[in-house]
PALUMVO-218431 format. One line per 2 residues: their letters; for each residue y negated, z negated, x of C-alpha. Coordinates in steps of 0.001 Angstrom, whole numbers, plus 500000, padded with zeros to 6 digits. Each point is the difference from the previous one (the first is absolute). Example, Ala and Ser with C-alpha at 12.3 -4.5 7.8 and 13.67 -1.06 7.14 Angstrom:
<torgus>
AS> 504500 492200 512300 ~ 496560 500660 501370
</torgus>
This chain:
<torgus>
XX> 690642 132360 512249 ~ 501224 503407 499439
XX> 499850 502372 496853 ~ 504048 499314 499691
XX> 499825 496305 500270 ~ 497034 500341 497507
XX> 501974 502039 497485 ~ 503170 497775 500219
XX> 497927 496248 499786 ~ 497928 501826 497020
XX> 502203 502813 498196 ~ 501586 496960 497788
XX> 496690 499140 498580 ~ 499950 503535 498050
XX> 503925 500189 499179 ~ 500085 496264 498678
XX> 497634 500979 497105 ~ 501613 502755 499195
XX> 503560 498899 499834 ~ 498835 496929 498166
XX> 498220 501885 497194 ~ 502876 502020 499734
XX> 502042 497367 499310 ~ 497273 498490 497612
XX> 499571 502840 498176 ~ 504160 500675 499423
XX> 499920 496313 498733 ~ 497431 500571 497919
XX> 501083 503158 498393 ~ 503214 498428 499247
XX> 498535 496455 498707 ~ 497582 502610 497848
XX> 502759 501806 498476 ~ 501963 496799 499292
XX> 497345 498247 498234 ~ 498279 502744 498133
XX> 501571 498706 497237 ~ 499885 496213 500606
XX> 497698 497374 498067 ~ 498754 497922 503074
XX> 496457 500260 498486 ~ 497613 500642 503096
XX> 497431 502608 501001 ~ 501965 503101 498428
XX> 499758 498353 496594 ~ 496287 498862 500722
XX> 499511 503826 500617 ~ 501612 500701 496836
XX> 498006 497751 497935 ~ 497032 500965 501397
XX> 500857 503655 498671 ~ 500822 498665 496398
XX> 496815 498066 500116 ~ 498125 503225 500871
XX> 501793 502122 497222 ~ 501714 497806 497669
XX> 502293 501176 497203 ~ 498668 501056 496830
XX> 500832 497715 497367 ~ 499464 501729 496830
XX> 497355 499625 497451 ~ 502009 497308 498008
XX> 503480 497833 500906 ~ 502866 500005 498031
XX> 500320 496284 501198 ~ 498880 496460 499413
XX> 500552 496736 501513 ~ 500968 496742 497752
XX> 498747 497227 503137 ~ 501166 496478 499655
XX> 496804 498347 501524 ~ 498673 496862 500022
XX> 498263 499774 496947 ~ 503435 500961 498327
XX> 501585 497332 501097 ~ 497387 497660 498866
XX> 500271 501336 496038 ~ 503267 500300 500289
XX> 502054 497747 502648 ~ 500662 499357 503592
XX> 502128 503051 501758 ~ 503163 500485 499887
XX> 499956 501062 496588 ~ 503250 500271 497877
XX> 501332 503291 499607 ~ 499625 499543 496193
XX> 496007 500238 500545 ~ 500411 503305 502453
XX> 502002 501322 497113 ~ 497256 498929 497639
XX> 497701 501965 502442 ~ 502433 503234 499940
XX> 499735 499792 495683 ~ 496380 500042 499969
XX> 499759 502808 502288 ~ 502770 501863 497485
XX> 497710 498434 497198 ~ 496769 501624 501129
XX> 501606 503456 501091 ~ 501077 499897 503197
XX> 501855 502783 501491 ~ 501890 497786 502200
XX> 500019 496593 502152 ~ 501501 499148 503091
XX> 500135 496403 501408 ~ 499843 499750 503792
XX> 500442 496396 500221 ~ 503630 499184 501110
XX> 502576 499079 497467 ~ 503302 499532 502777
XX> 499059 496620 499748 ~ 500972 497584 497093
XX> 497114 498902 497511 ~ 499290 496637 500614
XX> 498481 499439 496459 ~ 503141 501558 498156
XX> 501510 498047 497763 ~ 503728 500733 502101
XX> 498179 498441 502902 ~ 498841 497222 498495
XX> 503239 498916 498073 ~ 501771 500526 503405
XX> 497923 497758 501856 ~ 500093 497836 496810
XX> 504199 500258 499695 ~ 499905 499199 503761
XX> 497120 497228 500641 ~ 499842 498125 496698
XX> 501866 497803 497515 ~ 499270 501825 497101
XX> 502653 502949 500129 ~ 499599 500605 495775
XX> 495647 500948 500670 ~ 501160 501666 503379
XX> 502616 502197 497861 ~ 497617 500725 497401
XX> 497594 501321 502442 ~ 502169 501928 501558
XX> 501058 501833 496794 ~ 496250 501261 499416
XX> 499401 503697 500392 ~ 499532 500994 503752
XX> 496711 501205 501299 ~ 501764 502828 501491
XX> 501607 501040 497043 ~ 496376 499888 498442
XX> 498551 502018 502812 ~ 502576 502367 499257
XX> 499662 500404 496483 ~ 496386 500361 500725
XX> 500557 502742 502124 ~ 501600 502142 497172
XX> 497114 500532 498080 ~ 498426 502361 503237
XX> 501139 501207 503051 ~ 499708 497990 502660
XX> 501583 498361 503395 ~ 500606 496681 501554
XX> 500108 499307 503870 ~ 501881 498259 502633
XX> 498515 499100 502859 ~ 501897 499895 503410
XX> 497345 497839 501584 ~ 500132 499212 503630
XX> 502887 502100 500673 ~ 498303 503280 499962
XX> 496179 498881 500664 ~ 499352 502263 502754
XX> 500366 503910 499224 ~ 501818 501027 503646
XX> 502517 497177 499254 ~ 501678 501434 497479
XX> 503971 500203 499704 ~ 501344 503221 498517
XX> 502912 499911 497652 ~ 501920 502676 497836
XX> 498868 500199 496092 ~ 502092 502641 497672
XX> 497374 501739 497917 ~ 503077 500493 497426
XX> 498922 496431 499364 ~ 496324 500700 499431
XX> 499582 502255 496504 ~ 496183 500086 500603
XX> 500537 502084 503267 ~ 500644 503630 500276
XX> 501281 501006 503442 ~ 499595 503381 501120
XX> 503691 500530 500392 ~ 502796 499170 498201
XX> 499910 496349 499465 ~ 503905 499232 500159
XX> 500498 498024 502906 ~ 496390 500716 501168
XX> 499013 496685 502084 ~ 496357 499328 501400
XX> 498998 497787 502692 ~ 497674 497435 498543
XX> 498318 496859 501082 ~ 502048 496844 499046
XX> 498832 497602 497344 ~ 502660 497138 499291
XX> 498894 497517 496972 ~ 499497 496676 500985
XX> 501557 498731 496648 ~ 502000 502155 497660
XX> 497760 501455 497489 ~ 500942 499145 496020
XX> 501121 503086 498298 ~ 498223 498662 497007
XX> 496724 500833 501993 ~ 501141 503577 500841
XX> 501911 500891 496659 ~ 496580 502577 499143
XX> 498418 500258 503341 ~ 499813 501633 503209
XX> 500761 497536 503326 ~ 497279 500667 502444
XX> 499176 498310 503622 ~ 496517 498897 500022
XX> 500459 499240 503941 ~ 496862 502108 502153
XX> 500926 499897 503230 ~ 497152 500065 502872
XX> 499473 501317 503226 ~ 500179 497857 503161
XX> 496433 499346 499934 ~ 500377 498618 496784
XX> 498526 502979 497306 ~ 501293 501783 497607
XX> 500619 503641 500582 ~ 503693 501434 499164
XX> 501745 498163 497116 ~ 503759 501500 499374
XX> 500298 501384 496912 ~ 503281 499722 499345
XX> 502592 496929 500632 ~ 503526 499186 500617
XX> 501031 497372 497654 ~ 503570 499208 500394
XX> 500492 503900 500103 ~ 497885 500741 497405
XX> 496747 502199 500673 ~ 497436 497830 498451
XX> 496424 501180 499814 ~ 496782 498213 501031
XX> 498114 498402 497172 ~ 497287 502529 500701
XX> 502363 502868 500006 ~ 501330 498981 496680
XX> 496132 499528 498376 ~ 499062 503437 501072
XX> 503705 501598 498837 ~ 498870 498033 496792
XX> 496159 501261 499721 ~ 501323 503451 500989
XX> 502483 500255 496954 ~ 502678 501177 502915
XX> 503611 499377 498960 ~ 501314 500423 503270
XX> 498208 500069 503236 ~ 500874 502319 502400
XX> 502053 499367 503238 ~ 500372 502238 503413
XX> 501697 498740 503190 ~ 501261 501208 502780
XX> 503469 501199 500029 ~ 500147 501533 503437
XX> 499196 496317 501482 ~ 502783 497544 498119
XX> 500505 496831 501611 ~ 502384 497414 498922
XX> 497590 498594 497533 ~ 499471 503464 498358
XX> 497511 502692 500204 ~ 496520 498816 500523
XX> 497396 501435 497785 ~ 497334 502512 500321
XX> 497705 499532 496804 ~ 500165 498944 496478
XX> 498393 501937 497187 ~ 498062 498673 497374
XX> 497904 502001 497642 ~ 500883 503454 501507
XX> 498599 498368 503188 ~ 502290 499557 503437
XX> 499256 496592 501419 ~ 500775 500122 503803
XX> 502081 497190 501019 ~ 501645 499150 504118
XX> 503146 499035 500475 ~ 499675 496552 498575
XX> 498674 501143 496724 ~ 496705 498907 500754
XX> 496872 501563 498675 ~ 496822 500014 501678
XX> 496976 498839 497684 ~ 496748 502423 499740
XX> 497684 497648 499327 ~ 497131 501034 497261
XX> 496362 499108 500652 ~ 500178 497144 496940
XX> 503082 497764 500727 ~ 499488 498396 496383
XX> 502031 500340 496942 ~ 498953 499114 496844
XX> 500800 496331 499386 ~ 500115 497654 497249
XX> 500545 496167 500108 ~ 503319 498881 498547
XX> 498713 497535 497517 ~ 497492 502325 498335
XX> 503459 502166 499473 ~ 501435 497339 498294
XX> 497108 499300 497963 ~ 500113 499417 496502
XX> 496193 501033 499630 ~ 499982 502343 496993
XX> 496698 501644 498882 ~ 499000 502898 498360
XX> 496671 500030 501709 ~ 499946 502887 502502
XX> 500028 498842 503584 ~ 501745 496876 499315
XX> 501880 499212 502422 ~ 503465 500771 498372
XX> 499100 503302 499105 ~ 498518 500537 503538
XX> 503133 498621 501472 ~ 501981 502695 497850
XX> 498049 503133 500913 ~ 500618 498799 503765
XX> 503902 500071 499815 ~ 500712 502436 497214
XX> 501986 502930 501360 ~ 500017 498453 503724
XX> 502956 498476 501892 ~ 499372 496525 501155
XX> 500925 498523 502996 ~ 500556 495919 499407
XX> 499847 497461 502532 ~ 498068 497602 501966
XX> 496311 500357 501267 ~ 498232 499470 503309
XX> 499142 496217 499515 ~ 503515 499248 498981
XX> 502528 502128 501546 ~ 498124 500481 503361
XX> 498934 503161 501382 ~ 501597 503460 501473
XX> 498024 500815 503075 ~ 499197 503615 500130
XX> 497504 502540 502129 ~ 497846 500236 497130
XX> 499747 495919 499148 ~ 502187 497341 498520
XX> 501114 500392 496671 ~ 502459 498426 497503
XX> 503859 501349 500204 ~ 499671 501072 496507
XX> 496986 501988 500910 ~ 501685 501645 502690
XX> 503240 501007 497544 ~ 497225 501323 498001
XX> 498469 502404 502797 ~ 503066 500848 501432
XX> 501284 501086 496059 ~ 496599 502075 499968
XX> 500565 501626 502916 ~ 503092 501255 498985
XX> 499049 500561 496646 ~ 497309 502209 501360
XX> 502015 501752 502830 ~ 497268 499353 502545
XX> 502288 499485 503160 ~ 499785 500258 504468
XX> 502427 501491 501396 ~ 501448 499189 503626
XX> 503327 502035 500044 ~ 502175 499006 502654
XX> 499117 503297 502364 ~ 496610 498334 500472
XX> 502031 497877 502370 ~ 501254 502534 501968
XX> 496609 501807 500214 ~ 498132 497112 500949
XX> 502754 499304 502790 ~ 499916 503600 501056
XX> 495872 499427 500111 ~ 500198 497423 502228
XX> 501941 502051 502675 ~ 497744 502878 499968
XX> 496812 498266 499729 ~ 500976 497715 502835
XX> 501042 503184 501939 ~ 496920 501453 499358
XX> 497794 497277 501367 ~ 502255 499809 502892
XX> 499733 503596 500886 ~ 496062 499918 499572
XX> 499341 496466 501565 ~ 501501 501151 503171
XX> 497038 501992 501149 ~ 497577 498265 498184
XX> 497885 497231 500412 ~ 500895 496117 498791
XX> 496731 500201 497289 ~ 500220 503606 499516
XX> 503812 499769 498971 ~ 499482 497186 497904
XX> 497203 501726 498538 ~ 502261 503314 498724
XX> 502826 497495 498727 ~ 497400 498031 498306
XX> 498873 503171 498016 ~ 503503 501133 499453
XX> 500825 496813 498485 ~ 496804 500702 497558
XX> 502064 503251 499514 ~ 503365 498344 499119
XX> 498048 497607 497514 ~ 497952 502706 498270
XX> 503612 501774 499425 ~ 501824 496798 498340
XX> 496856 499698 497945 ~ 500197 503385 498842
XX> 503393 499907 499362 ~ 499590 497212 497680
XX> 497002 501603 498416 ~ 501850 503161 499407
XX> 503388 498695 499120 ~ 500070 496345 499892
XX> 502405 500551 502737 ~ 500282 497088 502573
XX> 499742 500593 503814 ~ 499701 497052 502404
XX> 497273 501070 502630 ~ 500334 496996 501891
XX> 503313 500917 502157 ~ 498648 503490 500752
XX> 496464 498880 500950 ~ 501663 496969 502210
XX> 501870 502538 502302 ~ 496826 501831 500321
XX> 498366 497088 501279 ~ 502744 498333 501795
XX> 500867 503508 501586 ~ 496191 500979 501289
XX> 499271 496184 500821 ~ 503686 499347 502134
XX> 499715 503040 501955 ~ 496299 500887 500212
XX> 499125 495826 499998 ~ 503231 499605 503022
XX> 498563 502706 501742 ~ 496820 498225 500646
XX> 501311 496846 500542 ~ 502285 501572 502532
XX> 496744 501709 501324 ~ 498351 496617 499903
XX> 503040 498423 501784 ~ 500124 502446 502646
XX> 495768 499880 500212 ~ 500497 496272 500202
XX> 502505 500152 502801 ~ 497967 502984 501766
XX> 496882 497395 499719 ~ 501942 497290 501139
XX> 501047 501970 503318 ~ 496709 501888 500544
XX> 497544 497797 498560 ~ 496429 500578 501628
XX> 501531 502491 501938 ~ 500175 503304 498077
XX> 496748 501818 498539 ~ 499356 499700 496235
XX> 500546 503546 499365 ~ 503097 499839 501344
XX> 501298 497033 497956 ~ 498620 501878 497066
XX> 502313 503070 501015 ~ 502618 497706 500197
XX> 499719 498124 496423 ~ 499832 503643 498553
XX> 502896 501790 501887 ~ 502172 496912 501684
XX> 500373 499154 503642 ~ 503132 502196 500577
XX> 497719 503507 500967 ~ 496981 498198 501163
XX> 501819 497115 502366 ~ 502203 502686 501574
XX> 500558 500477 503701 ~ 497871 502715 501263
XX> 499052 501777 503168 ~ 496333 501358 500248
XX> 496622 500196 501890 ~ 498279 496560 499251
XX> 497110 498283 501435 ~ 500577 496271 501303
XX> 497369 497669 500552 ~ 501139 496639 501911
XX> 497942 497285 500119 ~ 500033 496512 501703
XX> 498010 497030 499412 ~ 499833 497696 503192
XX> 497943 497048 501310 ~ 499167 499952 503644
XX> 502088 497656 501977 ~ 496969 497096 500674
XX> 500021 499899 496166 ~ 503545 499345 500050
XX> 499832 497752 502537 ~ 497231 498036 498357
XX> 501441 499393 496965 ~ 503372 499576 501133
XX> 500518 496620 498265 ~ 498981 501876 496324
XX> 502584 502459 499743 ~ 500101 499815 495788
XX> 496610 500923 499943 ~ 500538 503403 502725
XX> 502853 501108 497973 ~ 498374 499669 496580
XX> 496693 501644 501222 ~ 501988 502931 501467
XX> 502001 500136 496675 ~ 496590 500345 497754
XX> 499017 502378 502271 ~ 503223 502496 500076
XX> 499751 499689 495820 ~ 496492 500839 500122
XX> 501177 502884 502068 ~ 502793 500979 498326
XX> 498006 500422 496685 ~ 497520 502071 501307
XX> 502611 502311 501288 ~ 502073 500075 497215
XX> 496400 500763 498085 ~ 499805 503056 502127
XX> 502966 501702 498889 ~ 502382 498815 503402
XX> 503186 498421 499424 ~ 500146 496632 501738
XX> 502805 498507 502565 ~ 499621 496377 501512
XX> 501420 499639 503054 ~ 500164 497264 502164
XX> 496915 497673 500971 ~ 496694 501320 498742
XX> 501387 503772 500239 ~ 499967 502451 497332
XX> 500827 503498 499498 ~ 498587 502402 497259
XX> 501705 503216 499011 ~ 497626 502891 498507
XX> 501780 503002 498214 ~ 502861 497166 499018
XX> 501570 499484 497672 ~ 498068 502595 497963
XX> 498911 503135 502198 ~ 496277 500447 500015
XX> 497847 502230 501775 ~ 497545 499408 502978
XX> 502034 496669 500813 ~ 498442 500394 503137
XX> 496501 499010 498419 ~ 501129 497543 497733
XX> 501347 498269 503174 ~ 496553 500079 501588
XX> 497969 498997 497179 ~ 502405 496809 499552
XX> 499853 499098 503547 ~ 496041 499950 499741
XX> 500162 498533 496843 ~ 502866 497009 501975
XX> 496698 499284 502542 ~ 497675 499204 497395
XX> 502233 497669 498347 ~ 500771 498570 503004
XX> 496177 499381 500618 ~ 499842 498194 496866
XX> 503254 498023 501083 ~ 498345 498663 502765
XX> 496594 499447 498272 ~ 502382 497925 497649
XX> 501624 497904 502696 ~ 496897 498955 501679
XX> 499106 497670 497003 ~ 503733 498573 499875
XX> 501894 497502 502150 ~ 500891 502410 502793
XX> 495829 501426 500274 ~ 500574 500450 503489
XX> 502986 502585 499826 ~ 499714 503314 499735
XX> 502912 502671 499262 ~ 500102 503069 501720
XX> 501071 503117 498419 ~ 502066 502795 501582
XX> 500885 503341 498398 ~ 501949 503385 501098
XX> 500434 502679 497667 ~ 502555 502656 500911
XX> 501489 502976 497828 ~ 503187 501380 500378
XX> 503780 500894 498386 ~ 501479 496666 498930
XX> 503244 499057 497842 ~ 498211 497563 497189
XX> 501313 497841 496942 ~ 501194 496475 498907
XX> 501804 498374 503001 ~ 501779 496677 498907
XX> 500998 497972 497078 ~ 498886 498414 496939
XX> 496766 498126 501104 ~ 500339 500600 503464
XX> 499482 503581 499305 ~ 497763 501931 501447
XX> 498645 503411 500205 ~ 499589 500830 503603
XX> 500005 503432 502699 ~ 502178 500650 503062
XX> 498782 502737 502339 ~ 498165 500544 502994
XX> 496733 500151 498240 ~ 500622 496116 499031
XX> 500381 499435 503513 ~ 497084 501892 500913
XX> 497862 498286 497585 ~ 500924 496716 501156
XX> 499459 500861 503586 ~ 496556 501235 498986
XX> 499322 496766 498122 ~ 500838 497966 503559
XX> 497264 502385 501979 ~ 497245 498701 497843
XX> 499969 496499 501254 ~ 499198 501866 503692
XX> 498097 503199 498997 ~ 497426 497728 497745
XX> 499688 502207 497012 ~ 502133 498245 497109
XX> 501536 503639 498658 ~ 502094 501841 502427
XX> 500885 503915 498758 ~ 502726 502537 501394
XX> 499134 503603 500468 ~ 501244 500994 496610
XX> 498120 497728 497877 ~ 496784 500669 502529
XX> 501174 503857 499444 ~ 499494 499963 495897
XX> 497416 497411 499495 ~ 497486 500147 502889
XX> 497843 502279 497509 ~ 499598 497349 497498
XX> 500100 496910 502365 ~ 497960 499059 502981
XX> 502857 499646 502751 ~ 499456 499722 504132
XX> 502689 500808 502042 ~ 501414 497250 502095
XX> 502106 500740 502361 ~ 503274 502207 500936
XX> 503037 497506 500672 ~ 503655 500383 501069
XX> 501643 497006 498521 ~ 503440 498642 501574
XX> 502875 501989 499824 ~ 497923 503197 498938
XX> 500000 503351 501941 ~ 496753 501265 498301
XX> 496810 498266 499374 ~ 497634 500107 497167
XX> 496681 499822 498798 ~ 499146 496718 497805
XX> 496708 499895 498172 ~ 497900 496905 498911
XX> 499112 500387 495802 ~ 496183 498456 500501
XX> 498209 501108 496409 ~ 500223 501611 496643
XX> 498349 503387 498877 ~ 496472 498910 500306
XX> 500453 499143 503416 ~ 501748 502916 500839
XX> 497013 502019 498735 ~ 497334 498188 501803
XX> 497908 501432 503114 ~ 500749 497089 502208
XX> 503827 500077 499756 ~ 500216 504020 500600
XX> 497706 499243 503050 ~ 502483 496961 501050
XX> 502912 501936 499372 ~ 498906 503075 501939
XX> 498950 497970 503242 ~ 502651 497832 499620
XX> 502880 503101 499708 ~ 497804 501813 503574
XX> 500662 496565 501481 ~ 503571 500018 499534
XX> 500304 503563 501102 ~ 497748 499352 503074
XX> 502970 496696 500701 ~ 502915 502266 499767
XX> 498771 502570 502063 ~ 499494 497139 502568
XX> 495942 500519 499691 ~ 498907 496250 500328
XX> 496544 499806 500638 ~ 499626 502506 497027
XX> 502161 497970 498017 ~ 498041 496965 500658
XX> 496781 501411 499308 ~ 501428 501393 496922
XX> 501172 496266 499406 ~ 496854 498394 500468
XX> 498046 502398 497504 ~ 503098 499203 497109
XX> 499088 496170 500520 ~ 496173 501191 498769
XX> 501195 500927 496643 ~ 499412 497079 497394
XX> 503104 498069 499180 ~ 502110 501550 503158
XX> 500245 496921 501613 ~ 503540 499443 499879
XX> 503041 499104 502313 ~ 501137 503742 500191
XX> 497138 500805 502189 ~ 500690 496651 501764
XX> 503375 501325 501059 ~ 498897 503466 501155
XX> 497417 498352 501931 ~ 502764 498181 502031
XX> 502075 503176 500224 ~ 496941 501872 501443
XX> 499131 497726 502441 ~ 503282 499503 501004
XX> 500824 503682 500604 ~ 496545 500397 502431
XX> 501267 497384 502084 ~ 503740 500818 500165
XX> 500076 504039 499881 ~ 502645 500496 498034
XX> 503242 501999 500621 ~ 499567 503874 499498
XX> 502707 500275 496977 ~ 497634 497197 498308
XX> 499411 501471 496589 ~ 498166 496829 498067
XX> 503410 499082 498052 ~ 500386 496365 499610
XX> 503036 498284 500456 ~ 500883 497434 497117
XX> 502781 497442 499796 ~ 499556 498458 497108
</torgus>
């Protein structure tokens, strides 16, 4: 496979992750900006919850608030819930009597009092025959009027609860409210016609005017985030176009002796609903709000406001003894602003990041935060900053991941994530500023993972493709280079000097005939032997190419360039001979014990064109050139000359100082004009250095000189001497014995030079 084809095949693997991650980062940036003020809860809010737990708000030494909770014990002593509002009026009167600064009733009054005389009378009028009794009941004083009269004794507020319509903080619907209708508000600009945008809270039923005669209407609803936790309730609501405070805001206003609450709005972004609020000022402290008038809670370490059961406030116990219940209650309540409502066991719990509390306690904590001015800030520009950080950090991760390995890029991204979280935590510690570290952190990890990971995946796929095409064909050094640098440069076509080792496994004709009825066993045996030889060649650094039958080619100095590739090929050839001995030894103990495989090897060096040749799984790393043909020619001569390894002149010239080689012949192949000398590789450097081999080599060389000069008697004498060397009983000497005897008998022609004509 050519370099260009490989690039075309795998270039999308590196381009696709970059394209995809760019789209993802753009989407993440847009999502970060659009959801910067959303109340979905989730990981961002969980991170902010952790910050607040680590650095809680300062609550002050003494809180100006106190809760009166209607708990189970109060129900046992006074009666089951719901209580008539006349009892609530008694609670308010008791609070005034005991010196409380104010009282806010947080339970909803936008529903008829089921125990009021009017409600009972209406029931009797519509459902009984005793009309006179019903009429008398309906004429009794209203409980709503009693509640209104009680608040004439003390500053306070009553509440409505929109209920399920405003359960979640991100589902608020906005409506206009006229600040001119709210005497407790002091807008920063001229209030004339100053409309503001507030969450809408519609009463379920009409609130009796008698209940509001001496008190402020408030809203007690506490919308939660989508994960069900209370984090950011609205401080102002629009009730029929009137700006209406949250019950906790009214309690804070009473506690701070503030006749007016300062108001700031964004007059530059006026909508049909009016100007969105930016902050409220309570006791000279600006409380930041978002566009839905929501106020982010900042929880103190202690999330419990001092509490008195409702029954104790109504107790008539009176004693001059210090420490009596009445005296203790008086001391707890005097000068405090009370929040009256159901306890957790009766009215249910509000879920917060700091645990479950009653709604009454939640309003008291909100009021305390407003009173102390403790606030965390998340201005609108933080969304733009976070969106910008997504693109900048994502781009940075992409840039450095281009040249780094997956794990290194991932490690750097992880380190920068730590830095981002440290900056975010530092901003909260220094200025109570909430900056979400998650979008930038996600961008860092995605950039590093997608680019470096995509490149690694692409390299792995490319490597898998290469492994599939060249399985057991390329040396491990080459495969490692492919994994590191990719296939484009390494598996590129080239023209250079290489050493080619051509080998062939074969059976004698008699063996093939004897086992002609067992072809499957023969082919299995050849395949197993070829696999063993291929493995040896790859381990020795050769690139292996399987040809037909039992023929194998190995290329040295390819694909990677190596020094002394001729010597590497010779070492590999000697190892193949050793492997062949082991294979035949194993065959002797198997079902084909009478069969012996024969190995023929030819080694030649020359300039060839090398590279992948084929497609997909049929791809092969191969060579084209005269050296390939010469190696195949030498392999065929092994069966004639006897020694298994035949080399050409180039191999002899470069390796005869290291290996034991014997000159075999000067041959003239068919269709060639010039003869060349062939050599036999008979041993390793240890044999080369032995005294016997040096003597044999010299004697054999002298014999060839005499033979080619026509001195056949001298050649025969030298040949006989060569046969006497240990291990020199080889077929080569039989060949020359026959040639010399034939030359003596036939007297060769005058132009005879000893060259051998070869036709195979």
